[in-house]
N, C-alpha and C positions, 0 to 999 in steps of 0.2 A: 688364440681366439681373436685377438685384436687385428691380426693380419687378414683374417677372412672377412671381417666387417669392412676393412679399408678396401679390400678388393671388390666387394659388392658395391660400395659407394662409387668407386671409380668407373665400374662397368655401367652402372645406371646413368651416370652423368654423360657418358659418351653416347648412349642411346638417345637421350633427349636432344643433344646437339645435332644428331643425325636427322631427327624429325624436323627440327627447325629449318635446316637447310633445304629439306625436301619441300616444305610449304612455301618457300620463297620463290621456287621455280615458276609457278603459275601467276605471273604478274599481269599478263595480258587479259583482255576481255574474253570470257568464254562464249557469250552470246552477243551477236551484233545488234546494234540499235534497231535495225530494220526487222530483225527477228522478233524483237520486243513489240514492234508495231503489229506484226502478224498476230501475236498472242492477244494484244489489246483489241484488235478488231473481232477476233473470235469470241472474246469475253463479252463484247457488246452484243454480238449476235445471240449469244446464249441468254443474256439478260432480257433481250427482246423476245426470246422464244423462237428464233428462226434458225438456230444452229441444229443441224441434223448430223447423225453419225453414220459414216460409211454407206454401205449399200442398202441397209435396212430402212434408212430415212426415219429413224426414231429420234425424238427430241432429246437433246443433251441437257441434263439437269445438273450434272456434277461439274464443279469448278475445275477439278483436276483434269477431267476429261476434256474440257474446253481448252485448257493450257496445252495438253498433249496434242490436240488437233492443230492448234496454232503452230507448235514447234514442228510437227510433221509437215505442214504446208511450207514452213520456212526451209526445212531440209530439201524438199522437192524443188524449191526455187533456187537452191544452191547457196543459201545464206550461211553465215558462220554460226553453226549450232553443233554442240557435241553429239557424238553418235549415241544411239539408244543403248542402255545398259544391258537389256535382255534381248 
């Protein structure tokens, strides 16, 4: 019985060390500072009530939607922004 417990402990400790090394890989910036400026300008437009969405020209009221529009514009301009998840 004691050997099974020892085997479980050693296997779980090796998993946690593997996770730690994977998290250290991404040390560089994911979003460029200029992409952040794009999001900032879109947020200001939304707060003023001037931000429109897509072809429908409806007002954007959601904070998340304003951020998504800012990141989308940054991608189109070729700035450093991760690809969309979906």
